KOLKOL-273872 format. One record per residue (C-alpha): residue number from 1; chain; x, y, z. Coordinates in steps of 0.25 Angstrom, whole numbers. Layout:
<vozas>
<voza k="NUM" c="A" xx="X" yy="Y" zz="Z"/>
...
</vozas>
This chain:
<vozas>
<voza k="1" c="A" xx="909" yy="699" zz="662"/>
<voza k="2" c="A" xx="894" yy="700" zz="661"/>
<voza k="3" c="A" xx="894" yy="715" zz="660"/>
<voza k="4" c="A" xx="878" yy="715" zz="657"/>
<voza k="5" c="A" xx="876" yy="708" zz="670"/>
<voza k="6" c="A" xx="884" yy="718" zz="679"/>
<voza k="7" c="A" xx="877" yy="730" zz="671"/>
<voza k="8" c="A" xx="863" yy="723" zz="675"/>
<voza k="9" c="A" xx="867" yy="722" zz="689"/>
<voza k="10" c="A" xx="871" yy="735" zz="690"/>
<voza k="11" c="A" xx="857" yy="739" zz="684"/>
<voza k="12" c="A" xx="851" yy="731" zz="695"/>
<voza k="13" c="A" xx="859" yy="737" zz="706"/>
<voza k="14" c="A" xx="856" yy="751" zz="702"/>
<voza k="15" c="A" xx="841" yy="749" zz="701"/>
<voza k="16" c="A" xx="842" yy="743" zz="715"/>
<voza k="17" c="A" xx="848" yy="755" zz="720"/>
<voza k="18" c="A" xx="838" yy="764" zz="714"/>
<voza k="19" c="A" xx="827" yy="755" zz="720"/>
<voza k="20" c="A" xx="834" yy="756" zz="734"/>
<voza k="21" c="A" xx="833" yy="772" zz="733"/>
<voza k="22" c="A" xx="818" yy="771" zz="733"/>
<voza k="23" c="A" xx="816" yy="771" zz="748"/>
<voza k="24" c="A" xx="825" yy="783" zz="749"/>
<voza k="25" c="A" xx="817" yy="790" zz="738"/>
<voza k="26" c="A" xx="804" yy="787" zz="745"/>
<voza k="27" c="A" xx="809" yy="794" zz="759"/>
<voza k="28" c="A" xx="815" yy="806" zz="750"/>
<voza k="29" c="A" xx="800" yy="808" zz="744"/>
<voza k="30" c="A" xx="793" yy="806" zz="758"/>
<voza k="31" c="A" xx="804" yy="816" zz="765"/>
<voza k="32" c="A" xx="805" yy="825" zz="754"/>
<voza k="33" c="A" xx="819" yy="829" zz="757"/>
<voza k="34" c="A" xx="823" yy="833" zz="743"/>
<voza k="35" c="A" xx="830" yy="820" zz="741"/>
<voza k="36" c="A" xx="821" yy="812" zz="733"/>
<voza k="37" c="A" xx="825" yy="816" zz="720"/>
<voza k="38" c="A" xx="839" yy="812" zz="722"/>
<voza k="39" c="A" xx="835" yy="798" zz="725"/>
<voza k="40" c="A" xx="826" yy="798" zz="713"/>
<voza k="41" c="A" xx="837" yy="803" zz="704"/>
<voza k="42" c="A" xx="846" yy="793" zz="708"/>
<voza k="43" c="A" xx="837" yy="782" zz="707"/>
<voza k="44" c="A" xx="833" yy="786" zz="692"/>
<voza k="45" c="A" xx="848" yy="786" zz="688"/>
<voza k="46" c="A" xx="849" yy="772" zz="694"/>
<voza k="47" c="A" xx="837" yy="768" zz="687"/>
<voza k="48" c="A" xx="842" yy="774" zz="674"/>
<voza k="49" c="A" xx="855" yy="767" zz="675"/>
<voza k="50" c="A" xx="851" yy="754" zz="682"/>
<voza k="51" c="A" xx="838" yy="751" zz="673"/>
<voza k="52" c="A" xx="846" yy="749" zz="660"/>
<voza k="53" c="A" xx="855" yy="740" zz="666"/>
<voza k="54" c="A" xx="846" yy="732" zz="673"/>
<voza k="55" c="A" xx="836" yy="730" zz="663"/>
<voza k="56" c="A" xx="843" yy="733" zz="649"/>
<voza k="57" c="A" xx="856" yy="725" zz="652"/>
<voza k="58" c="A" xx="855" yy="710" zz="648"/>
<voza k="59" c="A" xx="865" yy="702" zz="656"/>
<voza k="60" c="A" xx="863" yy="689" zz="649"/>
<voza k="61" c="A" xx="870" yy="680" zz="658"/>
<voza k="62" c="A" xx="866" yy="683" zz="673"/>
<voza k="63" c="A" xx="877" yy="675" zz="680"/>
<voza k="64" c="A" xx="884" yy="684" zz="689"/>
<voza k="65" c="A" xx="898" yy="680" zz="690"/>
<voza k="66" c="A" xx="910" yy="685" zz="699"/>
<voza k="67" c="A" xx="915" yy="695" zz="690"/>
<voza k="68" c="A" xx="901" yy="702" zz="687"/>
<voza k="69" c="A" xx="898" yy="700" zz="702"/>
<voza k="70" c="A" xx="910" yy="708" zz="707"/>
<voza k="71" c="A" xx="909" yy="719" zz="696"/>
<voza k="72" c="A" xx="893" yy="720" zz="698"/>
<voza k="73" c="A" xx="896" yy="723" zz="713"/>
<voza k="74" c="A" xx="907" yy="733" zz="711"/>
<voza k="75" c="A" xx="899" yy="741" zz="701"/>
<voza k="76" c="A" xx="885" yy="740" zz="708"/>
<voza k="77" c="A" xx="892" yy="746" zz="722"/>
<voza k="78" c="A" xx="898" yy="757" zz="714"/>
<voza k="79" c="A" xx="885" yy="761" zz="706"/>
<voza k="80" c="A" xx="877" yy="759" zz="720"/>
<voza k="81" c="A" xx="887" yy="769" zz="726"/>
<voza k="82" c="A" xx="887" yy="779" zz="715"/>
<voza k="83" c="A" xx="872" yy="780" zz="712"/>
<voza k="84" c="A" xx="868" yy="779" zz="727"/>
<voza k="85" c="A" xx="876" yy="792" zz="730"/>
<voza k="86" c="A" xx="868" yy="800" zz="720"/>
<voza k="87" c="A" xx="856" yy="802" zz="730"/>
<voza k="88" c="A" xx="866" yy="809" zz="740"/>
<voza k="89" c="A" xx="871" yy="818" zz="729"/>
<voza k="90" c="A" xx="858" yy="821" zz="722"/>
<voza k="91" c="A" xx="851" yy="825" zz="735"/>
<voza k="92" c="A" xx="862" yy="834" zz="740"/>
<voza k="93" c="A" xx="865" yy="825" zz="752"/>
<voza k="94" c="A" xx="879" yy="823" zz="748"/>
<voza k="95" c="A" xx="883" yy="832" zz="736"/>
<voza k="96" c="A" xx="896" yy="827" zz="734"/>
<voza k="97" c="A" xx="895" yy="813" zz="726"/>
<voza k="98" c="A" xx="908" yy="807" zz="731"/>
<voza k="99" c="A" xx="902" yy="809" zz="745"/>
<voza k="100" c="A" xx="889" yy="803" zz="741"/>
<voza k="101" c="A" xx="895" yy="792" zz="735"/>
<voza k="102" c="A" xx="903" yy="789" zz="748"/>
<voza k="103" c="A" xx="889" yy="789" zz="755"/>
<voza k="104" c="A" xx="884" yy="780" zz="745"/>
<voza k="105" c="A" xx="895" yy="770" zz="745"/>
<voza k="106" c="A" xx="895" yy="771" zz="761"/>
<voza k="107" c="A" xx="881" yy="767" zz="761"/>
<voza k="108" c="A" xx="881" yy="756" zz="750"/>
<voza k="109" c="A" xx="894" yy="749" zz="757"/>
<voza k="110" c="A" xx="888" yy="751" zz="770"/>
<voza k="111" c="A" xx="900" yy="759" zz="776"/>
<voza k="112" c="A" xx="892" yy="769" zz="783"/>
<voza k="113" c="A" xx="902" yy="780" zz="781"/>
<voza k="114" c="A" xx="895" yy="794" zz="777"/>
<voza k="115" c="A" xx="900" yy="807" zz="772"/>
<voza k="116" c="A" xx="887" yy="814" zz="778"/>
<voza k="117" c="A" xx="889" yy="823" zz="790"/>
<voza k="118" c="A" xx="876" yy="829" zz="792"/>
<voza k="119" c="A" xx="864" yy="820" zz="793"/>
<voza k="120" c="A" xx="854" yy="832" zz="796"/>
<voza k="121" c="A" xx="843" yy="834" zz="786"/>
<voza k="122" c="A" xx="848" yy="825" zz="776"/>
<voza k="123" c="A" xx="837" yy="819" zz="765"/>
<voza k="124" c="A" xx="831" yy="806" zz="771"/>
<voza k="125" c="A" xx="829" yy="800" zz="757"/>
<voza k="126" c="A" xx="844" yy="801" zz="755"/>
<voza k="127" c="A" xx="848" yy="796" zz="768"/>
<voza k="128" c="A" xx="839" yy="784" zz="766"/>
<voza k="129" c="A" xx="846" yy="781" zz="754"/>
<voza k="130" c="A" xx="860" yy="782" zz="761"/>
<voza k="131" c="A" xx="855" yy="772" zz="772"/>
<voza k="132" c="A" xx="849" yy="763" zz="761"/>
<voza k="133" c="A" xx="863" yy="762" zz="754"/>
<voza k="134" c="A" xx="867" yy="755" zz="767"/>
<voza k="135" c="A" xx="856" yy="746" zz="767"/>
<voza k="136" c="A" xx="858" yy="742" zz="752"/>
<voza k="137" c="A" xx="873" yy="740" zz="755"/>
<voza k="138" c="A" xx="871" yy="732" zz="767"/>
<voza k="139" c="A" xx="867" yy="719" zz="759"/>
<voza k="140" c="A" xx="873" yy="723" zz="746"/>
<voza k="141" c="A" xx="866" yy="729" zz="734"/>
<voza k="142" c="A" xx="872" yy="718" zz="725"/>
<voza k="143" c="A" xx="865" yy="708" zz="735"/>
<voza k="144" c="A" xx="852" yy="716" zz="734"/>
<voza k="145" c="A" xx="854" yy="715" zz="718"/>
<voza k="146" c="A" xx="856" yy="700" zz="718"/>
<voza k="147" c="A" xx="843" yy="699" zz="727"/>
<voza k="148" c="A" xx="835" yy="707" zz="717"/>
<voza k="149" c="A" xx="840" yy="703" zz="703"/>
<voza k="150" c="A" xx="835" yy="688" zz="701"/>
<voza k="151" c="A" xx="839" yy="687" zz="687"/>
<voza k="152" c="A" xx="854" yy="685" zz="691"/>
<voza k="153" c="A" xx="859" yy="671" zz="691"/>
<voza k="154" c="A" xx="862" yy="663" zz="704"/>
<voza k="155" c="A" xx="877" yy="666" zz="702"/>
<voza k="156" c="A" xx="876" yy="679" zz="710"/>
<voza k="157" c="A" xx="884" yy="676" zz="721"/>
<voza k="158" c="A" xx="896" yy="684" zz="715"/>
<voza k="159" c="A" xx="888" yy="697" zz="716"/>
<voza k="160" c="A" xx="887" yy="695" zz="732"/>
<voza k="161" c="A" xx="901" yy="690" zz="733"/>
<voza k="162" c="A" xx="906" yy="702" zz="726"/>
<voza k="163" c="A" xx="899" yy="711" zz="735"/>
<voza k="164" c="A" xx="903" yy="703" zz="748"/>
<voza k="165" c="A" xx="918" yy="704" zz="753"/>
<voza k="166" c="A" xx="918" yy="692" zz="761"/>
<voza k="167" c="A" xx="922" yy="678" zz="757"/>
<voza k="168" c="A" xx="908" yy="671" zz="759"/>
<voza k="169" c="A" xx="894" yy="673" zz="754"/>
<voza k="170" c="A" xx="882" yy="670" zz="761"/>
<voza k="171" c="A" xx="872" yy="662" zz="753"/>
<voza k="172" c="A" xx="860" yy="657" zz="760"/>
<voza k="173" c="A" xx="852" yy="652" zz="749"/>
<voza k="174" c="A" xx="856" yy="646" zz="736"/>
<voza k="175" c="A" xx="854" yy="658" zz="727"/>
<voza k="176" c="A" xx="861" yy="672" zz="731"/>
<voza k="177" c="A" xx="850" yy="680" zz="725"/>
<voza k="178" c="A" xx="841" yy="674" zz="736"/>
<voza k="179" c="A" xx="851" yy="675" zz="746"/>
<voza k="180" c="A" xx="852" yy="690" zz="743"/>
<voza k="181" c="A" xx="837" yy="691" zz="745"/>
<voza k="182" c="A" xx="837" yy="684" zz="758"/>
<voza k="183" c="A" xx="848" yy="693" zz="764"/>
<voza k="184" c="A" xx="841" yy="706" zz="759"/>
<voza k="185" c="A" xx="828" yy="701" zz="765"/>
<voza k="186" c="A" xx="835" yy="699" zz="778"/>
<voza k="187" c="A" xx="843" yy="712" zz="777"/>
<voza k="188" c="A" xx="829" yy="719" zz="774"/>
<voza k="189" c="A" xx="822" yy="712" zz="786"/>
<voza k="190" c="A" xx="833" yy="717" zz="796"/>
<voza k="191" c="A" xx="832" yy="730" zz="791"/>
<voza k="192" c="A" xx="818" yy="732" zz="792"/>
<voza k="193" c="A" xx="819" yy="726" zz="806"/>
<voza k="194" c="A" xx="829" yy="735" zz="810"/>
<voza k="195" c="A" xx="820" yy="747" zz="804"/>
<voza k="196" c="A" xx="808" yy="742" zz="813"/>
<voza k="197" c="A" xx="816" yy="741" zz="825"/>
<voza k="198" c="A" xx="823" yy="755" zz="824"/>
<voza k="199" c="A" xx="810" yy="762" zz="822"/>
<voza k="200" c="A" xx="804" yy="755" zz="835"/>
<voza k="201" c="A" xx="817" yy="759" zz="841"/>
<voza k="202" c="A" xx="813" yy="774" zz="838"/>
<voza k="203" c="A" xx="818" yy="778" zz="825"/>
<voza k="204" c="A" xx="810" yy="784" zz="813"/>
<voza k="205" c="A" xx="808" yy="775" zz="801"/>
<voza k="206" c="A" xx="818" yy="783" zz="793"/>
<voza k="207" c="A" xx="829" yy="782" zz="804"/>
<voza k="208" c="A" xx="826" yy="767" zz="806"/>
<voza k="209" c="A" xx="827" yy="764" zz="791"/>
<voza k="210" c="A" xx="841" yy="772" zz="789"/>
<voza k="211" c="A" xx="847" yy="765" zz="802"/>
<voza k="212" c="A" xx="841" yy="751" zz="799"/>
<voza k="213" c="A" xx="848" yy="752" zz="784"/>
<voza k="214" c="A" xx="861" yy="757" zz="791"/>
<voza k="215" c="A" xx="861" yy="745" zz="801"/>
<voza k="216" c="A" xx="857" yy="735" zz="790"/>
<voza k="217" c="A" xx="868" yy="740" zz="780"/>
<voza k="218" c="A" xx="878" yy="740" zz="792"/>
<voza k="219" c="A" xx="882" yy="754" zz="787"/>
<voza k="220" c="A" xx="876" yy="763" zz="797"/>
<voza k="221" c="A" xx="871" yy="775" zz="789"/>
<voza k="222" c="A" xx="862" yy="784" zz="798"/>
<voza k="223" c="A" xx="854" yy="797" zz="795"/>
<voza k="224" c="A" xx="860" yy="803" zz="807"/>
<voza k="225" c="A" xx="874" yy="808" zz="810"/>
<voza k="226" c="A" xx="874" yy="801" zz="824"/>
<voza k="227" c="A" xx="868" yy="788" zz="817"/>
<voza k="228" c="A" xx="862" yy="779" zz="827"/>
<voza k="229" c="A" xx="867" yy="787" zz="838"/>
<voza k="230" c="A" xx="857" yy="798" zz="835"/>
<voza k="231" c="A" xx="845" yy="790" zz="840"/>
<voza k="232" c="A" xx="851" yy="789" zz="854"/>
<voza k="233" c="A" xx="843" yy="776" zz="856"/>
<voza k="234" c="A" xx="847" yy="764" zz="863"/>
<voza k="235" c="A" xx="836" yy="756" zz="856"/>
<voza k="236" c="A" xx="840" yy="760" zz="842"/>
<voza k="237" c="A" xx="855" yy="758" zz="846"/>
<voza k="238" c="A" xx="851" yy="743" zz="851"/>
<voza k="239" c="A" xx="842" yy="741" zz="838"/>
<voza k="240" c="A" xx="852" yy="745" zz="828"/>
<voza k="241" c="A" xx="863" yy="737" zz="836"/>
<voza k="242" c="A" xx="856" yy="724" zz="835"/>
<voza k="243" c="A" xx="852" yy="726" zz="820"/>
<voza k="244" c="A" xx="867" yy="730" zz="817"/>
<voza k="245" c="A" xx="871" yy="716" zz="823"/>
<voza k="246" c="A" xx="859" yy="709" zz="815"/>
<voza k="247" c="A" xx="864" yy="715" zz="802"/>
<voza k="248" c="A" xx="878" yy="709" zz="805"/>
<voza k="249" c="A" xx="873" yy="696" zz="805"/>
<voza k="250" c="A" xx="875" yy="686" zz="794"/>
<voza k="251" c="A" xx="861" yy="687" zz="786"/>
<voza k="252" c="A" xx="862" yy="672" zz="783"/>
<voza k="253" c="A" xx="860" yy="670" zz="797"/>
<voza k="254" c="A" xx="846" yy="677" zz="797"/>
<voza k="255" c="A" xx="844" yy="668" zz="785"/>
<voza k="256" c="A" xx="846" yy="656" zz="794"/>
<voza k="257" c="A" xx="836" yy="662" zz="804"/>
<voza k="258" c="A" xx="826" yy="664" zz="794"/>
<voza k="259" c="A" xx="827" yy="650" zz="790"/>
<voza k="260" c="A" xx="827" yy="644" zz="804"/>
<voza k="261" c="A" xx="843" yy="640" zz="803"/>
<voza k="262" c="A" xx="846" yy="643" zz="816"/>
<voza k="263" c="A" xx="857" yy="633" zz="817"/>
<voza k="264" c="A" xx="864" yy="641" zz="807"/>
<voza k="265" c="A" xx="863" yy="654" zz="816"/>
<voza k="266" c="A" xx="868" yy="647" zz="828"/>
<voza k="267" c="A" xx="880" yy="641" zz="820"/>
<voza k="268" c="A" xx="884" yy="654" zz="814"/>
<voza k="269" c="A" xx="898" yy="657" zz="819"/>
<voza k="270" c="A" xx="898" yy="671" zz="812"/>
<voza k="271" c="A" xx="886" yy="675" zz="820"/>
<voza k="272" c="A" xx="892" yy="670" zz="833"/>
<voza k="273" c="A" xx="904" yy="678" zz="830"/>
<voza k="274" c="A" xx="897" yy="691" zz="826"/>
<voza k="275" c="A" xx="888" yy="692" zz="838"/>
<voza k="276" c="A" xx="899" yy="687" zz="847"/>
<voza k="277" c="A" xx="909" yy="698" zz="843"/>
<voza k="278" c="A" xx="897" yy="708" zz="843"/>
<voza k="279" c="A" xx="893" yy="705" zz="858"/>
<voza k="280" c="A" xx="907" yy="703" zz="863"/>
<voza k="281" c="A" xx="912" yy="717" zz="857"/>
<voza k="282" c="A" xx="899" yy="723" zz="862"/>
<voza k="283" c="A" xx="901" yy="718" zz="876"/>
<voza k="284" c="A" xx="915" yy="723" zz="877"/>
<voza k="285" c="A" xx="912" yy="736" zz="872"/>
<voza k="286" c="A" xx="900" yy="737" zz="881"/>
<voza k="287" c="A" xx="909" yy="734" zz="893"/>
<voza k="288" c="A" xx="919" yy="744" zz="889"/>
<voza k="289" c="A" xx="909" yy="756" zz="887"/>
<voza k="290" c="A" xx="901" yy="752" zz="899"/>
<voza k="291" c="A" xx="907" yy="761" zz="909"/>
<voza k="292" c="A" xx="904" yy="773" zz="899"/>
<voza k="293" c="A" xx="890" yy="770" zz="898"/>
<voza k="294" c="A" xx="886" yy="764" zz="912"/>
<voza k="295" c="A" xx="875" yy="754" zz="907"/>
<voza k="296" c="A" xx="878" yy="741" zz="899"/>
<voza k="297" c="A" xx="865" yy="745" zz="891"/>
<voza k="298" c="A" xx="872" yy="758" zz="885"/>
<voza k="299" c="A" xx="885" yy="752" zz="884"/>
<voza k="300" c="A" xx="880" yy="739" zz="876"/>
<voza k="301" c="A" xx="872" yy="748" zz="868"/>
<voza k="302" c="A" xx="883" yy="757" zz="862"/>
<voza k="303" c="A" xx="892" yy="744" zz="861"/>
<voza k="304" c="A" xx="883" yy="735" zz="854"/>
<voza k="305" c="A" xx="880" yy="746" zz="844"/>
<voza k="306" c="A" xx="894" yy="749" zz="841"/>
<voza k="307" c="A" xx="898" yy="734" zz="840"/>
<voza k="308" c="A" xx="886" yy="731" zz="830"/>
<voza k="309" c="A" xx="889" yy="743" zz="822"/>
<voza k="310" c="A" xx="904" yy="740" zz="820"/>
<voza k="311" c="A" xx="902" yy="725" zz="818"/>
<voza k="312" c="A" xx="890" yy="728" zz="808"/>
<voza k="313" c="A" xx="900" yy="737" zz="801"/>
<voza k="314" c="A" xx="891" yy="750" zz="803"/>
<voza k="315" c="A" xx="901" yy="757" zz="809"/>
<voza k="316" c="A" xx="915" yy="757" zz="815"/>
<voza k="317" c="A" xx="916" yy="772" zz="820"/>
<voza k="318" c="A" xx="906" yy="783" zz="818"/>
<voza k="319" c="A" xx="893" yy="781" zz="811"/>
<voza k="320" c="A" xx="884" yy="771" zz="819"/>
<voza k="321" c="A" xx="894" yy="771" zz="830"/>
<voza k="322" c="A" xx="889" yy="784" zz="833"/>
<voza k="323" c="A" xx="879" yy="778" zz="843"/>
<voza k="324" c="A" xx="892" yy="775" zz="852"/>
<voza k="325" c="A" xx="894" yy="786" zz="862"/>
<voza k="326" c="A" xx="908" yy="794" zz="863"/>
<voza k="327" c="A" xx="912" yy="787" zz="876"/>
<voza k="328" c="A" xx="916" yy="775" zz="867"/>
<voza k="329" c="A" xx="927" yy="783" zz="863"/>
<voza k="330" c="A" xx="935" yy="784" zz="875"/>
<voza k="331" c="A" xx="948" yy="778" zz="877"/>
<voza k="332" c="A" xx="944" yy="767" zz="887"/>
<voza k="333" c="A" xx="934" yy="762" zz="878"/>
<voza k="334" c="A" xx="939" yy="766" zz="865"/>
<voza k="335" c="A" xx="949" yy="753" zz="863"/>
<voza k="336" c="A" xx="940" yy="742" zz="866"/>
<voza k="337" c="A" xx="931" yy="748" zz="856"/>
<voza k="338" c="A" xx="941" yy="750" zz="846"/>
<voza k="339" c="A" xx="945" yy="735" zz="847"/>
<voza k="340" c="A" xx="930" yy="730" zz="847"/>
<voza k="341" c="A" xx="927" yy="738" zz="834"/>
<voza k="342" c="A" xx="940" yy="731" zz="828"/>
<voza k="343" c="A" xx="933" yy="718" zz="831"/>
<voza k="344" c="A" xx="920" yy="722" zz="827"/>
<voza k="345" c="A" xx="924" yy="729" zz="814"/>
<voza k="346" c="A" xx="933" yy="717" zz="810"/>
<voza k="347" c="A" xx="921" yy="707" zz="812"/>
<voza k="348" c="A" xx="911" yy="717" zz="805"/>
<voza k="349" c="A" xx="921" yy="720" zz="794"/>
<voza k="350" c="A" xx="922" yy="705" zz="791"/>
<voza k="351" c="A" xx="908" yy="705" zz="787"/>
<voza k="352" c="A" xx="903" yy="704" zz="772"/>
<voza k="353" c="A" xx="899" yy="718" zz="769"/>
<voza k="354" c="A" xx="887" yy="713" zz="760"/>
<voza k="355" c="A" xx="877" yy="708" zz="770"/>
<voza k="356" c="A" xx="877" yy="693" zz="765"/>
<voza k="357" c="A" xx="882" yy="693" zz="780"/>
<voza k="358" c="A" xx="893" yy="682" zz="779"/>
<voza k="359" c="A" xx="900" yy="690" zz="791"/>
<voza k="360" c="A" xx="912" yy="687" zz="798"/>
<voza k="361" c="A" xx="919" yy="683" zz="786"/>
<voza k="362" c="A" xx="931" yy="693" zz="783"/>
<voza k="363" c="A" xx="938" yy="703" zz="790"/>
<voza k="364" c="A" xx="947" yy="711" zz="780"/>
<voza k="365" c="A" xx="961" yy="713" zz="784"/>
<voza k="366" c="A" xx="962" yy="728" zz="780"/>
<voza k="367" c="A" xx="950" yy="732" zz="787"/>
<voza k="368" c="A" xx="954" yy="725" zz="799"/>
<voza k="369" c="A" xx="968" yy="732" zz="799"/>
<voza k="370" c="A" xx="961" yy="745" zz="797"/>
<voza k="371" c="A" xx="951" yy="744" zz="809"/>
<voza k="372" c="A" xx="963" yy="739" zz="817"/>
<voza k="373" c="A" xx="971" yy="752" zz="814"/>
<voza k="374" c="A" xx="959" yy="761" zz="816"/>
<voza k="375" c="A" xx="954" yy="756" zz="829"/>
<voza k="376" c="A" xx="967" yy="751" zz="836"/>
<voza k="377" c="A" xx="976" yy="762" zz="830"/>
<voza k="378" c="A" xx="985" yy="751" zz="824"/>
<voza k="379" c="A" xx="994" yy="759" zz="813"/>
<voza k="380" c="A" xx="989" yy="752" zz="799"/>
<voza k="381" c="A" xx="999" yy="744" zz="792"/>
<voza k="382" c="A" xx="1003" yy="748" zz="778"/>
</vozas>
C-alpha cells in the first residue's frame, strides 16, 4: 500500500474543494449577506490541511493501483462531505453539524434530499455552494482530480473504476487523464449552454446558474421551495426538460459528434433505448393526463418534464417533481404513472452514477425490489 500516494491525493482533493468554493465566496462578498467569512474560513482550513499533504508529502512511486484507488475514493468522499458541511454550520444556515453533513453528502452524491424547509432570505453565497456541490458530484470529484493532477502515471483507471458502480468504463482516448479532461469540457460546455438558455427564458443569472448546476449534476437542488414550479413558465420547463435528457446521454456520444463519428451515434443501441423509453413513456403519460389538462401542449409539458426528471435521477417524488400539478395524484391516473415511474427509475437507476456515461449497464436488484414495493404497494420480502 502506497500510503504517501493516498495522502498526496487527499491533499489535491482538499485543495480542489477549496478552489471550488471561490465562486461562492465571490457571490457572498458581492451580496454582503454575512456568509463570506464562513466560506473564507472553510477555505483556509482546507488549504491548511491540503497544502502540506499535496506539496510536502513525496509519494515516490506514482503508480495508482487498485488498492490505492479504492482507498483514495473512500477517504476523498468522506473528507469532501465533512469539510463541505462547514460553510452551512459557520454561516448559521444549518446550525446542527449532522444536518449540515446530510446536506453536504446529498449534494456531492447528487441525491437531492434536503433538510431545509424555509428557503426565504437564505445567504446566496452558501446557497450557491450548496448547488455547486451538485455540479462537482455530477462528474465525480476524483475524475476532476485526475484531470488536474498530471503528475500521476497512466495507470489511473483504478481511480475512476473505484468511483463507478457499473461494470464497464468509458475510455475514449488512450490516457484516462485525457478522457477525464474531455468529459469535463463537455460537461462544462453543456452547463454553460443551459445557463444561457435559462437566462433567455427569463431567469436571472443567479437562478439560471443554480438550476443549470442542478440539472447538470442530476440532483435537482433549487433555491426555491417549489423548485422549477416557482417560475410557472412553460418555456423554462421545456428548456430544463431538454437539458435533463441531454445530460442523461452518454458523454462518449458527444465526443463522437465532436470528432464527426456520426456512424457511432447512429449505431448506439444504448441511445436508441434511452430515447425510445423516454418518448414512449412520455407519450403514454400524456395520453393518460390529457383529459385533465385539455390541451396536448400542457399534458406533454408536464409528462415530459416528469419522465426526464425520473430517468435522469433528479427526483422520483417531490423535489423537481413539484412542477407536476396535483391532478396527477387522482386515482384514475395514479397507477399508470406509478408503473411508468417504475420503468423509468429502473432504467435511470441502472446508470453509472459517475458521469463517465456508460448508461443502461446495470440495474441493482435491491433498488428494483424497493421501487416495486413503493410504487406498486407489494409487501417487501424479508
